[in-house]
C-alpha positions in Angstrom: -16.1 -2.8 1.4 -13.3 -3.9 3.9 -11.9 -7.4 3.3 -10.2 -9.0 6.4 -7.8 -6.7 8.3 -10.4 -7.4 11.9 -7.8 -7.4 14.3 -6.7 -3.9 12.9 -10.0 -2.5 12.9 -10.8 -3.5 16.7 -7.2 -2.0 17.8 -7.9 1.1 16.0 -11.6 0.7 18.1 -10.0 0.7 21.1 -7.7 3.1 20.9 -10.8 5.6 19.9 -13.0 4.2 23.1 -10.4 4.9 25.5 -9.6 8.3 23.8 -5.4 7.4 23.0 -5.8 8.0 19.6 -2.2 9.0 18.5 -1.6 12.2 16.5 0.2 10.0 13.8 -0.1 6.6 12.3 2.6 4.2 10.1 0.4 2.1 8.3 2.4 -0.3 6.2 2.5 -3.7 4.9 2.0 -4.9 1.0 0.5 -2.6 -1.9 -3.6 -3.0 -2.7 -4.2 -5.4 0.6 -6.6 -2.5 2.4 -4.7 0.0 4.1 -6.7 3.0 2.8 -9.6 1.5 2.8 -8.7 0.8 6.5 -7.8 4.9 7.5 -10.9 6.3 5.8 -12.8 3.9 7.9 -11.5 4.9 11.0 -11.4 9.0 9.6 -15.6 8.3 9.6 -16.0 5.9 12.7 -14.2 8.8 14.6 -16.3 11.6 12.6 -19.8 9.8 12.7 -22.3 12.6 13.8 -24.1 9.2 15.2 -21.1 7.9 16.8 -21.6 4.2 15.5 -18.9 2.3 16.1 -19.6 0.7 12.8 -19.2 3.4 10.7 -21.5 2.2 8.3 -24.0 5.2 8.4 -25.5 7.9 6.1 -24.8 10.7 8.5 -23.1 13.9 6.1 -19.6 13.2 7.8 -20.0 10.0 6.6 -20.7 10.8 3.3 -18.4 13.0 2.5 -15.7 11.2 3.7 -16.6 8.7 1.6 -16.9 10.4 -1.7 -13.7 13.0 -0.4 -15.5 15.7 -0.4 -15.0 16.1 3.8 -13.3 20.1 3.9 -11.4 18.5 7.0 -9.9 15.6 5.5 -6.8 15.9 2.8 -5.5 13.6 0.9 -1.9 13.7 -0.6 -0.1 11.9 -3.5 3.1 11.8 -5.4 3.9 14.1 -8.4 6.6 13.5 -10.8 7.0 10.3 -8.8 7.3 11.9 -5.6 6.0 13.9 -2.9 7.6 17.3 -2.9 8.5 19.6 0.0 5.3 21.9 -1.0 2.7 20.0 -1.0 3.4 18.8 2.4 4.1 22.0 3.6 0.2 23.1 2.1 -1.5 20.9 4.6 1.3 21.1 7.2 -0.1 24.9 7.3 -3.9 24.0 7.0 -3.2 21.4 10.0 -3.5 24.6 12.3 -6.6 26.0 10.8 -9.9 25.2 13.5 -11.8 22.6 11.9 -14.7 23.5 9.8 -16.9 20.4 11.4 -14.9 17.3 12.1 -14.7 16.1 15.4 -10.9 15.2 13.9 -9.1 16.3 11.3 -7.4 13.7 8.9 -4.1 14.4 6.9 -3.7 11.0 4.5 -0.5 10.4 2.5 -0.7 8.2 0.3 2.7 6.3 -0.9 5.0 8.0 2.0 8.2 6.5 0.9 7.8 8.5 -2.3 8.3 12.0 -0.3 11.6 13.5 -0.8 14.7 14.4 1.7 13.1 18.0 1.9 9.1 17.0 2.5 9.9 14.2 4.9 12.2 16.7 6.6 9.4 19.4 7.1 6.9 16.4 8.4 9.0 15.5 11.1 8.6 19.2 12.5 4.9 18.7 12.8 5.5 15.2 14.3 7.5 16.4 17.3 4.8 19.3 16.9 1.7 18.1 16.3 -1.6 20.3 16.3 -4.2 19.6 18.8 -7.2 17.2 16.8 -5.5 16.7 14.0 -4.5 12.7 12.9 -1.8 12.0 10.2 -1.9 8.9 8.2 1.4 7.6 6.6 0.7 4.5 4.0 3.5 2.9 3.0 5.1 -0.1 1.4 8.2 0.6 1.7 8.6 2.0 5.2 12.4 1.2 5.3 12.8 4.1 2.9 11.1 6.7 5.3 13.3 8.3 7.9 13.5 6.4 11.1 12.9 9.4 12.9 9.6 9.8 11.1 8.5 6.1 11.8 9.1 6.0 15.5 7.2 9.1 15.6 3.8 7.4 14.4 1.8 4.1 15.5 2.6 1.5 13.2 -0.4 -0.8 12.3 1.1 -3.8 10.0 -1.1 -5.0 7.4 0.0 -8.2 5.9 -2.2 -10.3 2.7 -5.4 -11.8 3.4 -6.5 -15.2 3.6 -8.2 -16.6 0.9 -11.4 -17.9 2.4 -11.6 -14.2 3.6 -11.7 -12.9 -0.2 -13.6 -15.9 -1.0 -16.4 -14.7 1.1 -16.8 -10.6 -0.5 -15.9 -12.0 -3.9 -17.4 -15.3 -6.0 -14.7 -14.9 -9.0 -12.4 -17.7 -7.7 -10.0 -16.9 -10.7 -9.3 -13.5 -9.9 -9.1 -14.4 -5.9 -6.4 -17.1 -7.0 -4.3 -14.5 -9.0 -4.7 -11.8 -6.6 -2.6 -13.8 -4.1 -4.2 -12.1 -0.9 -4.8 -8.5 -2.0 -8.1 -7.5 -2.0 -7.3 -4.5 -4.2 -6.2 -6.9 -6.7 -8.7 -9.2 -7.0 -11.3 -6.1 -6.8 -9.4 -4.9 -10.2 -9.2 -8.4 -12.0 -13.2 -8.6 -10.9 -14.1 -4.7 -13.0 -11.5 -5.4 -15.5 -12.1 -8.8 -16.7 -9.2 -7.6 -19.7 -6.5 -7.1 -17.2 -7.3 -10.7 -15.2 -6.6 -12.2 -18.7 -3.4 -10.4 -19.3 -2.3 -11.4 -15.5 -3.5 -15.1 -16.4 -1.1 -14.5 -19.8 1.9 -13.1 -17.6 1.9 -15.2 -14.9 2.1 -18.2 -16.9 5.1 -16.5 -18.7 6.6 -16.0 -15.4 6.8 -19.6 -14.6 8.2 -20.4 -18.4 10.7 -17.9 -17.9 12.0 -18.7 -14.4 13.2 -22.2 -15.8 14.5 -20.9 -18.9 18.3 -20.4 -19.5 19.2 -16.4 -18.9 19.1 -15.4 -22.9 15.4 -16.2 -23.0 14.5 -14.7 -19.7 16.7 -11.8 -20.5 15.1 -11.9 -23.9 11.1 -12.3 -21.9 12.3 -8.9 -19.7 12.6 -7.2 -23.1 9.3 -8.0 -24.0 8.0 -6.7 -20.8 9.3 -3.3 -21.0 8.6 -3.3 -25.2 4.9 -4.7 -23.8 4.3 -1.6 -21.2 3.7 -4.2 -18.5 6.2 -3.8 -16.4 4.4 -3.1 -13.3 1.8 -6.0 -13.4 4.9 -7.9 -14.3 6.5 -6.8 -11.0 3.9 -7.5 -9.0 3.1 -11.6 -9.7 6.8 -11.6 -10.5 7.2 -10.3 -6.5 4.2 -12.4 -5.3 5.3 -16.1 -7.3 9.1 -15.5 -5.3 7.2 -15.1 -1.9 5.0 -18.3 -3.1 8.2 -20.2 -4.1 9.7 -19.2 -0.9 6.9 -20.6 1.3 7.1 -23.7 -0.6 10.9 -23.6 0.6 10.4 -23.0 4.1 7.4 -26.0 3.9 9.6 -28.2 2.8 12.4 -27.5 4.6 14.8 -25.9 2.2 16.7 -23.2 2.4 15.3 -19.8 1.5 18.4 -17.4 1.1 18.3 -17.7 -2.9 14.3 -16.3 -2.0 14.7 -13.4 0.0 17.3 -11.8 -2.0 15.2 -12.2 -5.3 12.9 -10.5 -3.2 14.4 -8.1 -1.9 16.3 -7.4 -5.2 12.7 -7.3 -6.8 11.1 -4.5 -4.2 14.0 -2.3 -4.1 13.5 -2.2 -7.8 10.0 -2.0 -7.3 10.7 0.9 -5.2 13.4 2.3 -7.8 11.1 2.6 -11.2 8.8 4.3 -9.1 10.7 7.1 -8.1 14.2 7.6 -10.6 15.2 7.1 -14.3 16.8 3.7 -14.0 17.9 1.6 -17.1 14.7 -0.8 -17.0 16.2 -3.5 -18.5 19.8 -3.4 -16.3 17.6 -3.6 -13.2 14.9 -6.2 -14.3 18.2 -8.7 -15.6 20.2 -7.8 -12.1 17.0 -9.7 -11.1 17.2 -12.6 -13.0 20.9 -13.5 -12.4 19.8 -13.6 -8.8 17.7 -16.5 -9.8 
C-alpha cells in the first residue's frame, strides 16, 4: 500500500509509456515516507506480465516482486553500518547477465548514502556505462553524502512528507497518524506495534519539556535516552519537532536561522551514528547547545 506520492507515480508512468526510462534513479527524501514502496510498485508495473499500469495484479512476476523472490531483482542493504565494495561488485557482475524473465532487471540500493568510497567509485563506473535493460535505484535520506558524480548520473525523484489527510484516508488510528508527522511508514509501525506508539508518545512529551529546560537538564535527559537505548526514536522525533517548530516560526514571521542550524546538526548526527562510532553523549550535547 502506497500512501501519497501520486505525482511521482504519474511521472514514472509517463516515463514508461514514452519508453524513456533512465538507467538509474535517485529517490531522495525523508525516511519512512514510502520511497522503497514506490520503487517496487514501479518494478512490478514495468515487468507485469499482463502489462497493467496499475501495478496491481496476481501475475507471477508481480507476485514474485511483491515477495522479494524475483531472480532479476536484487536488493542491497548495509552491512556493519556501511555498504561495502564487495556488495556492489557482486550485483554489478549479475547486472550484465541476461535477464531470466524480467523485461527490466532491477538493482535496489537502500540507504545509498551508506556506500563507502570504494563502493561509490565502483557504482560510478556502471552508471557511466550502464548494462542494457537494467535499472539502478538509489534510495537515500542523505543525498548530500553521495558523490556529486553519482547524483548527476541518476534521474532524481524527490519525496517529501505526506499530508495528514492522505494518511488518515488509509489509517484510522489518529494518534498514530499525528505522531508520524507525515511519514506513513512510522504510522503503520505505530499501528502494528502499540507499545512503540506509547513509547513515542512518552518521548515526545519529554522532548517538549527538555527543549524549554536548563542545559543541565537537557544533558541529563540525553544521558537517559542513551542508557535506555531509545536514541533512534528520540533523534527522529526531535528532528520532526525541530522542523515543526521552524514551520511555526515561518508562519509567525519569525527568524528560522537557529531552527535550520539545529535541524542540520541533528541530521548530521543521525547520519554519523548510522555509519561511525562517534561519542553519542558529546554529539547530542552539541545539538542541545544550539537550541
